[in-house]
N, C-alpha and C positions, 0 to 999 in steps of 0.2 A: 414547426418548432416555436417557442413563444419569442416574441422580439424581447422582449424584457430580458430572457437568459441569455439571448445572442449578443444582445447589446452590454450586458454587464460583464459576460467573457471576453468579449472583444475589447471593452474599455479598460479592464483589469491589465490587459496587456499592453495595450497603446500607452496608459500611463506609465508602466513600468520601462517600456522602450523609448517612451520619449523624455524621459527624465534621463535615462542614461544616456542616449545620444545627445542630450543637451550639453552634457559634460566630455562628450568624446575629443572635443578639441583639446584638452591638458594632457592629450598625450596618447591616445589610444594606438595611433598609426605606431608610434615608436615602440610600443610592447611586442607588437607582432614580429617573430623572427621568421615566420614561413613554415615552422614546425606546425603538426596535428594540434587537434585540441585537447589531447590526451597528454602531450608533454606540459600542457599548461603555463599561460603568462599570465596569471592572476596574481593577487597578493599573496606573498608568501606567509605562511600561518605563523611562523616564527615572530613575525613583527607583530602580530595581534596579541592584546590585553585580552585578560577575560571579560572585563567590561563590554567588549563589542558583541557579546552574546545578549546582552540585556535586552534589545529589542526583541529577540526571539522568545526570551523567557516571559518578556511582556505580552507578547499574542499568545503564548501556551495559559498565562494566568488569565487574561481576557476571555478566551474560551471558556476557562474552568468556571469562574467567578462570576462574570457579567449575566449569565443566565440564572445565576442563582439570587442575585441582590436587585437586579433590575427588572427583566423579561423573561420567561421562561423561553419563548422563541425570539430571543435577542438575535442569535445568529440568523434566523431567517430573515428578519427585518433589518438588520444593521451590521450582518457580518462582513458584507463587503466595503463598508466605510470603516470598520475597525482594522478590517485585513491591510487598506490600503494606509491608514494612518501610521499603523507601525512599520509597514514597510517604508514609508516615506522618513519617519524616525530615522531608521535604519541609513537608507538610500543615500540621503543629502551629506550628512558626515563622512559617511563611506568614500563617496564620488569626490567631495573636496579633500579627503586626507590621500587617498590613492589614486586619483583620477584615472591613466588609463586603465591601469590593473583592475581597478574596481570595477570600471565598463565593463571590462572583459568577465569579469566574474559574474555579474549580474547578466550580461547577455547569454555568456554559457549556461547558465541554471536554467535560463527561461526556453533558450532553443532545445539544449539537449535533455533537459529533466523534466521541467514543468509542461511546456507543450507536449510532448511524446505520452507523458504520466496521463495528463487530463484528457487527451484524444482516445486513448486507449480506452479511460474509463468510460466515456460518452459513448463509444463505440458498444462495448459491451452493456452496459446500461441501455442503452438505444434497442439495441439487438435483443436482449433477454426480456426487456416488457414488452414484445411482441408476442412472447408465448405465455399462453393463456391456460391455465391447469383448472379444469371447471369440473363439476359435480358435488356430490356431496362428500366432503369432507369434514370427519369427526374429531374434535381436539383431543384425543386419549391420549393416556401416557405411551401405548404403544406404537401409535401413528406417529407424534410429535418425534419419537426417539427413532423410526423408521426415517423420517424425512431427515433428520439431523444426518443419519448414517449414509443416506443417499447422496447429500451436499458433502460431507467429508469423502467419500468417495471419487466424486466426479470434480471436487474444485481442484484437481492436480492437473485434469486435461480440459477443462474450461477456464481456470483462472478463479481465483476465490473471487473475484468480480462477478463472473459470470454465474457462477454457481448460487453466490448470494442473491443476485437479482433475479435468478430462477425460481428460487425455493422461498424466499422472504414473505411474499406477499401470499401464498398458498400457505403457509405455516400461520401467517396472522389470520386469514380467513376461517380457515379450521377452528381457530380458538377465540373467535370473537365472542363466545359465550361466556368464557372463561374469566375469572375475576381475577386471578393472578397469574400475569404474562410476561412480567418483567424478565424471571430466570428462563424463560423461552429464547427472548432476543437476546441473553447475556451469554448463553451457552451454544447458539447459533453463531454468534460473533467468535466464540474461542473456537470452534471446531470447522465453520464452512467458510468465515472469511479469513483464517488464518492457517491453523493446522492442516487443515485437509489441503492445503496446497502445496506440501513440502516435498511432492516425491519428483517432480519434472521442472523445468524452466518455464514454463508456462503458468504453473501455478503461483506463482508470486514474484514479483519484479526483482530483489535480491536474487533469485536462483537464475533469472534472465540475464541478469549483469554477469554473473559466473560464465552461464553460458558463453557470451559475447566475447569472453576472456579466455577460453579455450575448455573448461571444464564440459565434458561429454555429457550428451542429453540425457542420458539414462543411468548417468553416475548417481545424481541425488536419489535415482529409485533405490537403487541397492544401499546407499550409503545412509540414508535416512529413515529407510522403512522399519528399521528396527525401534528407533526413536518415537517416529509417529505412530506405530500402531500400540505400543506402549500408554502414551498420553491419550490416543485417542479413546482407546478400549476403556481405560479408566474414567475418561471425562463423560462417556456416553452410558457406562453403569451408573455413574454418579447422578447424572441427568436422569435417567428413569428412575432413580428413587426417590429424589426431590420432586419430580414431576407426580409421580404417583402419590405420594404424600399430600402436595399439594391439591391435586383432584380428588382425593378422598375428603379433605378438609373442607372442601366445596361442596360436598356432597357426593361425589362419586358418581352422578348421574349426568348423561349426555341428553340435552333436552330434545324433545322430537319435535321437529318443526315442519312435519307433512312432509317432506321432501327427500327422496330417495334416487337422486340422478346419478347416471353411472359416471365413474371418475374417466375423463378424457383430456387428452392433451390439445388446444387447438394453437395454430400460428407456427405448427412446425418445420415449415419452410424456412423460418427464420435461423433455424439450426445451420442452413446451407450457408447464410450471411455470419453466422459465429464460427463454424469452419473457416471461413475465408480470413475473418479477425486472426484465428489463430494460424493460418497458413501465413498471414502477412508478417506475425511475427518470428516465424520459423523462417522465413525468406530471409528477414533481415540480420539473424545472426548467422547464416548460412553463405550468403551471397556478399562479394567485396566489389563494389564497382565505382571507385572513387569517390572522392569527397569534392564540397564547394566550401570557398571560404566566405563567412557571412560577418564583414566587420571584423577578421580577425578570428573568429571561430568556425573551426572545421566541422562540418557537417557531413556525415555520408548519405551517398545517393540513397542505399538501400534502407536508408531508414526515413528518407524524404518517401521512397515509393512505401514504406511501411504505412505511415500517417496517412499519406492520401488513400491506399486500400481501405484502410479503416475508415476516414471518413465517407467513401463510396459504398462500403457495407451497409453502415449506418443510416446513408440515405435509401438506399434501397430498400432497407427493412420498412422506413420511414414511408416510403412510397407505396409497400405492398400491405403495409400495417399502419395506415397514417394514426397522428397523433390524434383527430377526431373520430377516428373511427370506431365502430362498437368493441372491437375485442380489447384496443389499449384501454377503452373508459370502462370496461369489465373488470381490469386488470388495475384500474384507479391509477394510472401511468400518470405521471406529471414531471415536470423539469424541476421542479423544488429541489429534490436531494441533490443532484449532480449541480445546479447551481450552485447551492450553498457549499460543496466542496470546491467547486472552483474557484470560488470566491477567497473562501477561507484559506486553501491551499496556497493561492496566489502570493499571499503574505508569508505563511510558512515559508516557501522557498527560497524567497529573498532573504528573508531574515536568519536562515539557517546557514548560511554562505558562511560565515566567521566560525560557527562552531564546526564545522565541515574540515576548515583550512587549518586551524589550531591541531584537530586530530590527525589531519594528514601531515602536520610537521614532527609529528612524534616525538621523540625524546629532543626536538629542539624548540617544542612548543610551551605553550602555558599548562598544558597537560602532561607534561614530561613524566611526573610522579606516576599518573595513572599509567600512561602506555609501558615504561618500564618495569611495573608490576606486572605486567602482564607475561608469564612463563609457561603455565599448565594449558590444556585443552580448556577446563572449566573456567580458567581465567577469560579466556577468549569467547565462551559461552555466555558468561554474565554480562562480563562489559558490553560486549556487542549486543548481547538482548534487552539491557536494560538502557542503552542510549538509543537502540531500535525502538523503543518505547515511546521517545519523545522527537528523536529525529527521524527523518525518514529512514526507512530501514535498507531501502537500496543502495544510497551513496554511504551508509554507514557500514553495510556489509564488505561494499568495495574498499573502502578505509582501511578494513582489518584482513582483506583478502590481502592487499597490499604490504600490509604491516607483518603478516605471517611470511609472505614471501623475503620480505627484505630480513626479519630475524633470523631467519635458516640460510641468508646469504645464497639466495636462488634470485640471482642477477636476471637472468632470462626468461620472460613470463612464457616464453613458447614453451617451456618444458612441461609446463602444467597438463596438456592432455597426454604427454607421456608419464608423467609422474601417477595420473589417476587410474590410468589405463594398467600399470604393472609393469610398463617399460623400462621404468628407473626406480630402484629399490633398496637406493642407500639409505643409511640411518636418517640422514635428514628429509629424504623425500618421503618417508613413512610418517616422519613428524608433520610434515605437511598437510599429507591427508588426514591425521588426527584433527589439526587446528583448523583446517578447512569444514570437516564436519562439525565441530564446534560452533563456528561461526555461522553456518548456515544454519544451524538448529536455532540458534540463539536470535538471528536475525529476522526467520520466519515464527517460531513459536512466540517469542516475546513481543510481537508486534500486536498480539491479542490483548497488552497489559493496559493499554489506553484508547480511548476514540480515536486518538491521531496516529496510534502505532500504524496502520494501514489504511487507508482508504476506504475499503468496503466498509471497515467498523463504521466510520462517519456516516456512510451512506445509508447503510442498516437502520442506524441511530433515528436517521432523518425519517425514513420511510414509516417505521414503527410508532414515532412522533405523530408522522400524519394520519397515521391510522388510529388515533387516539389514544398511545400507550405511554403514561408517562414514565419515561427512561430516569435511571438515575442520572446524575450528575457527574461533571467529569471524574470528580473525586469519589464520587458515591460508585460508579462504575468501578474505580480503584480498588475500592473496596472489596467488591466482588473477585477481581482477577488476584489480588494479593492474597485474599484468604483461600481460593480455589486454585490457581494456576500456580502460584510460588511454592507450595509442598509438592506440588507435581514437579517441578523443576528441579527441585532437589533431589526426588528420585532420580530423574534421568541424569542429573551429575554423577549419583552415587553408583547406578547402573552400568552407564556407558564412558564416562567423562573423567575418572580417577585417573 
């Protein structure tokens, strides 16, 4: 591992942690009442005005605009500085204004959200980077469509990050001779990095949070399969048509470089480590081993064990397929994509705190009008989805998961498994199933709307740019998603969510 990556990653965490601890004397201890973190000791979102989200909006605009007006590689060279600047702009006044409660919020989001998030990404990125597809791959419309189909199918079972890291480099290598490549990456993000992860809690982080809160493992498989099939089939057919037109416009001929190497996969022993990561995730959602109090934040031991196992799997992969080894070099593996994600999302996670708190406050918060307007399943689909495009889709899912329970007066969350398994079938229980389906589809599908809607989007973009593909800007990518995905979301609404 590059020292640069490790030092930048650790520095982001230390700076954020040091900043909060330095303010801890202002009342962190007084805010702790001995309850678990899920009860919450942070700032009440009802106290927050909308202007508290300015730093979050600022970091999003910086991601969108700075690469356009300053340097196309701005995030690679200066993303960490930009992220830290916005984090400090938010954290200093937040800590001064709310003291111990703010300390809890910041520590909570790093310990329970950011660190597990980035370690899971790092583990999947590292292990998948040790698997190499060799052989002569010709980037024809048929092959490209097949690669996207395979990625879409496996994403629910190895995670959108795992599937993306396994297949993005073979797709890029196969199409190295092509002139038009942007559409390949955009559709790859749509299908493999997002929509393909709809069917299991392993597929996408929002569904994993639902699993931790009682949603049966295979409920998403049956509930979301029709939605996923409809939109995936349309997207794959549309991709084939577009890629065929592009291919013909470029001459419709695959150049013969004189090689005809059989296709084979090397480093398959890394699948053991990949399955180890999946097993660690499942273990953390299955076993309850108690919790440890870290400065007022309660962290479950099974989650600590999960992170440790993920790190072990990543290190074992590096040991048996070393960074300097021929296999990773042939795979054009580098730490740059995960480093870029780690630095940028360190700022996003801290500045997102007030936005999530305001949403959590529901009709008592600054977005009361938005929350009050949510009545029908399609309301939950669109609002959850659009917010998931810009906020982290996992906590957004969880916010509206709880909103739906509260709306239907289901005050005991332990009834969720009974409702979803059909043991409870009163009208409010059936309504909850409809709302949760809409929330799940919105959070997963609309994570494809922006580069930051889901972490694999950002990583795929970084890998593509590292390979010399000039990707659209933040807003340029949104033109693709609005033009292609939004009409399909309307179809999903009309078919399933009325």
